[in-house]
Kinemage of the C-alpha trace (Angstrom):
@kinemage 1
@onewidth
@group {chain A} dominant
@subgroup {mainchain}
@vectorlist {calphas} color= white
{ca unk a 1} P -63.909 152.540 125.086
{ca unk a 2} L -64.338 155.713 127.182
{ca unk a 3} L -67.942 157.505 127.641
{ca unk a 4} L -67.294 159.948 124.839
{ca unk a 5} L -66.671 157.382 122.157
{ca unk a 6} L -69.131 155.204 123.578
{ca unk a 7} L -71.619 158.279 123.467
{ca unk a 8} L -70.196 159.428 119.453
{ca unk a 9} L -70.987 155.908 118.315
{ca unk a 10} L -74.219 155.514 119.752
{ca unk a 11} L -75.321 159.123 118.285
{ca unk a 12} L -74.068 158.346 114.946
{ca unk a 13} L -76.004 155.061 114.501
{ca unk a 14} L -79.290 157.139 116.090
{ca unk a 15} L -78.597 159.746 113.529
{ca unk a 16} L -78.589 157.349 110.957
{ca unk a 17} L -82.057 155.912 111.540
{ca unk a 18} L -84.019 158.567 109.859
{ca unk a 19} L -83.740 161.666 107.877
{ca unk a 20} L -84.603 163.634 111.048
{ca unk a 21} L -81.402 166.420 111.780
{ca unk a 22} L -79.031 164.525 114.033
{ca unk a 23} L -79.175 166.909 117.171
{ca unk a 24} L -82.830 165.791 117.609
{ca unk a 25} L -82.171 162.171 118.048
{ca unk a 26} L -79.269 161.877 119.946
{ca unk a 27} L -78.689 160.142 123.788
{ca unk a 28} L -79.599 162.987 126.489
{ca unk a 29} L -77.238 164.108 129.264
{ca unk a 30} L -78.431 160.882 131.077
{ca unk a 31} L -77.826 158.656 127.915
{ca unk a 32} L -81.074 158.101 127.031
{ca unk a 33} L -82.933 158.246 124.130
{ca unk a 34} L -87.007 157.739 123.610
{ca unk a 35} L -88.346 156.853 120.560
{ca unk a 36} L -92.159 157.835 120.557
{ca unk a 37} L -93.702 155.637 117.425
{ca unk a 38} L -96.942 156.670 115.594
{ca unk a 39} L -98.717 153.484 116.442
{ca unk a 40} L -98.393 154.247 120.102
{ca unk a 41} L -95.349 152.411 121.084
{ca unk a 42} L -92.245 153.212 122.698
{ca unk a 43} L -88.698 152.437 122.717
{ca unk a 44} L -86.050 153.778 124.883
{ca unk a 45} L -82.004 153.394 123.940
{ca unk a 46} L -80.161 153.071 127.232
{ca unk a 47} L -75.897 153.884 126.620
{ca unk a 48} L -74.262 151.464 129.015
{ca unk a 49} L -70.708 152.503 128.675
{ca unk a 50} L -69.578 150.464 131.107
{ca unk a 51} L -70.112 147.414 129.323
{ca unk a 52} L -70.147 149.413 125.505
{ca unk a 53} L -73.501 148.629 124.609
{ca unk a 54} L -76.817 150.310 124.526
{ca unk a 55} L -79.803 148.749 125.878
{ca unk a 56} L -82.978 148.697 123.655
{ca unk a 57} L -86.120 148.487 125.800
{ca unk a 58} L -89.728 148.963 125.947
{ca unk a 59} L -92.783 148.321 128.320
{ca unk a 60} L -94.213 145.006 127.437
{ca unk a 61} L -97.165 144.948 129.492
{ca unk a 62} L -99.037 145.077 133.181
{ca unk a 63} L -99.342 142.133 134.735
{ca unk a 64} L -102.237 143.028 137.864
{ca unk a 65} L -100.907 141.027 141.331
{ca unk a 66} L -104.017 138.945 140.650
{ca unk a 67} L -102.597 137.654 137.494
{ca unk a 68} L -98.950 137.319 138.947
{ca unk a 69} L -98.734 134.097 139.765
{ca unk a 70} L -99.995 132.573 136.555
{ca unk a 71} L -98.094 135.554 134.022
{ca unk a 72} L -94.724 135.093 136.227
{ca unk a 73} L -93.929 131.349 134.885
{ca unk a 74} L -94.898 132.159 131.314
{ca unk a 75} L -92.832 135.200 131.145
{ca unk a 76} L -89.810 133.087 132.769
{ca unk a 77} L -90.373 130.274 130.027
{ca unk a 78} L -90.612 133.083 127.428
{ca unk a 79} L -87.282 133.981 128.617
{ca unk a 80} L -85.732 130.159 128.431
{ca unk a 81} L -82.755 130.404 126.150
{ca unk a 82} L -84.752 133.649 124.787
{ca unk a 83} L -86.539 131.193 122.539
{ca unk a 84} L -89.861 133.184 123.300
{ca unk a 85} L -88.339 136.492 123.055
{ca unk a 86} L -86.254 136.733 119.918
{ca unk a 87} L -83.069 137.075 122.035
{ca unk a 88} L -84.381 139.569 124.445
{ca unk a 89} L -84.895 139.511 128.201
{ca unk a 90} L -88.355 140.011 130.212
{ca unk a 91} L -87.890 141.510 133.509
{ca unk a 92} L -90.295 143.276 135.938
{ca unk a 93} L -89.595 146.800 136.504
{ca unk a 94} L -89.079 148.099 140.147
{ca unk a 95} L -93.044 148.690 140.378
{ca unk a 96} L -93.877 144.869 140.408
{ca unk a 97} L -96.429 145.089 137.367
{ca unk a 98} L -94.929 146.641 134.419
{ca unk a 99} L -93.474 143.932 132.199
{ca unk a 100} L -90.297 144.872 130.607
{ca unk a 101} L -88.410 143.856 127.228
{ca unk a 102} L -84.989 144.637 126.686
{ca unk a 103} L -81.845 143.954 124.508
{ca unk a 104} L -78.814 144.641 124.823
{ca unk a 105} L -76.927 146.252 121.271
{ca unk a 106} L -73.211 145.766 121.385
{ca unk a 107} L -71.480 149.214 120.539
{ca unk a 108} L -68.522 147.708 118.796
{ca unk a 109} L -69.164 148.322 115.208
{ca unk a 110} L -72.574 149.120 115.555
{ca unk a 111} L -74.400 150.454 112.563
{ca unk a 112} L -77.476 152.306 112.183
{ca unk a 113} L -78.987 148.936 110.454
{ca unk a 114} L -78.130 146.701 113.229
{ca unk a 115} L -80.054 149.598 115.819
{ca unk a 116} L -82.809 149.810 113.245
{ca unk a 117} L -83.536 146.084 113.381
{ca unk a 118} L -83.174 145.959 117.715
{ca unk a 119} L -85.333 148.646 117.798
{ca unk a 120} L -87.952 147.537 115.425
{ca unk a 121} L -88.053 143.673 117.129
{ca unk a 122} L -88.055 145.322 120.450
{ca unk a 123} L -91.117 147.517 119.446
{ca unk a 124} L -92.611 144.529 117.307
{ca unk a 125} L -92.433 141.979 120.292
{ca unk a 126} L -93.663 144.315 122.993
{ca unk a 127} L -96.552 145.134 121.172
{ca unk a 128} L -97.425 141.656 121.106
{ca unk a 129} L -96.525 141.084 124.533
{ca unk a 130} L -98.753 143.735 125.390
{ca unk a 131} L -101.721 142.601 123.522
{ca unk a 132} L -101.445 139.029 125.076
{ca unk a 133} L -101.287 140.244 128.423
{ca unk a 134} L -104.109 142.988 127.962
{ca unk a 135} L -106.270 139.970 127.193
{ca unk a 136} L -104.768 137.527 129.932
{ca unk a 137} L -101.782 136.500 131.986
{ca unk a 138} L -101.260 133.654 129.496
{ca unk a 139} L -98.804 134.488 126.556
{ca unk a 140} L -99.829 133.067 122.856
{ca unk a 141} L -98.247 129.534 122.485
{ca unk a 142} L -95.123 129.812 120.412
{ca unk a 143} L -94.922 127.626 117.217
{ca unk a 144} L -93.649 124.201 118.088
{ca unk a 145} L -89.659 123.887 117.456
{ca unk a 146} L -88.356 120.481 116.239
{ca unk a 147} L -84.838 119.335 118.801
{ca unk a 148} L -82.722 120.649 115.733
{ca unk a 149} L -83.893 124.149 116.010
{ca unk a 150} L -83.598 124.251 120.060
{ca unk a 151} L -80.860 121.744 120.763
{ca unk a 152} L -80.334 123.558 124.036
{ca unk a 153} L -83.333 122.895 125.264
{ca unk a 154} L -82.945 119.310 125.426
{ca unk a 155} L -79.672 120.086 127.777
{ca unk a 156} L -82.183 120.697 130.790
{ca unk a 157} L -81.889 117.901 132.925
{ca unk a 158} L -85.392 117.751 135.566
């Protein structure tokens, strides 16, 4: 898929998200669309034409330097098989303080409904991480899952 085709697919999916005229909701020249929500959240949709994916990401909190030793293991455990992130990945931005929640959305066959779901899930999860990290460097416990629900965890040998 070439860059023009990838951009067209992404813009068509973005245009289907709302009644806003399509020229107002599209990727900019750098392949980025920033969505600002009334509740204060921002979600970025970024074209990765090389992989034929959109990257949907949002800031998910700040880890202060004095909390890094406590927070990083918790964030990495949330990444484990994407169990604590609803399929997204947590990372630290280059400033080493901002936590980013990101997920890939394949462009092939992309519909507005799928993109909307990825954006909504990213915003919801980033908001939850922001709230948890604002209170402490420890994230809330996720509900305990049975072995049947998480069989891949059993594959890890310590």
